C-alpha positions as CSV (number, residue, x, y, z in Angstrom):
1,V,-42.4,-32.4,31.0
2,L,-45.0,-30.2,29.3
3,L,-44.8,-26.7,29.3
4,F,-48.0,-25.1,30.7
5,A,-48.8,-21.5,29.3
6,F,-50.1,-19.8,31.9
7,S,-52.6,-16.8,30.4
8,V,-55.1,-14.7,31.5
9,A,-58.2,-13.7,29.2
10,V,-59.7,-9.8,29.6
11,V,-62.8,-9.6,28.5
12,S,-62.9,-6.4,27.8
13,V,-60.4,-4.4,25.8
14,E,-61.2,-1.3,28.3
15,N,-59.8,-3.1,30.8
16,F,-56.2,-3.6,29.6
17,K,-55.6,0.1,30.5
18,D,-55.7,-1.1,34.2
19,L,-53.6,-4.1,34.2
20,V,-50.5,-3.3,36.7
21,D,-47.1,-5.4,36.8
22,V,-47.1,-7.3,40.0
23,D,-44.2,-9.2,41.5
24,I,-44.5,-13.0,40.5
25,N,-43.1,-14.1,44.0
26,V,-46.0,-12.3,46.1
27,P,-48.1,-15.5,47.7
28,E,-51.1,-14.9,46.1
29,I,-49.7,-14.6,42.7
30,Q,-48.1,-18.2,43.8
31,D,-51.5,-19.3,44.7
32,A,-53.1,-18.3,41.6
33,L,-50.4,-20.1,39.5
34,Q,-51.1,-23.3,41.7
35,F,-54.6,-23.2,41.4
36,A,-54.4,-23.0,37.5
37,V,-51.9,-25.3,37.1
38,T,-54.3,-28.1,39.8
39,Q,-57.0,-27.1,37.7
40,H,-55.6,-27.9,34.5
41,N,-54.0,-30.9,35.3
42,K,-57.6,-32.2,36.8
43,M,-59.0,-31.7,33.2
44,R,-56.5,-33.5,31.7
45,H,-55.7,-37.6,31.5
46,K,-53.7,-38.6,34.7
47,R,-50.8,-39.8,32.8
48,Y,-49.9,-36.3,31.8
49,T,-49.5,-33.3,34.1
50,S,-48.3,-30.1,33.7
51,Q,-46.0,-28.2,35.8
52,V,-45.0,-24.2,35.3
53,V,-41.6,-23.9,34.2
54,K,-40.9,-20.2,34.0
55,V,-42.9,-17.2,34.6
56,I,-42.6,-14.2,32.5
57,K,-44.8,-11.4,33.9
58,A,-47.8,-11.4,36.5
59,Q,-50.6,-8.6,36.0
60,K,-53.8,-7.5,38.2
61,Q,-56.3,-5.4,37.9
């Protein structure tokens, strides 16, 4: 099982002040996470797939 690190890159440092913590169980957060993992797996060799093991924190702007 490969671990997949889910991260979001913020283009501007100014935007960091606008980030707020959100509940990781919110459906929109789960959907975004699943979308990211699915897209990541599409770009990888079909023999190996990644899956989420643990979400530490979720934030939004």
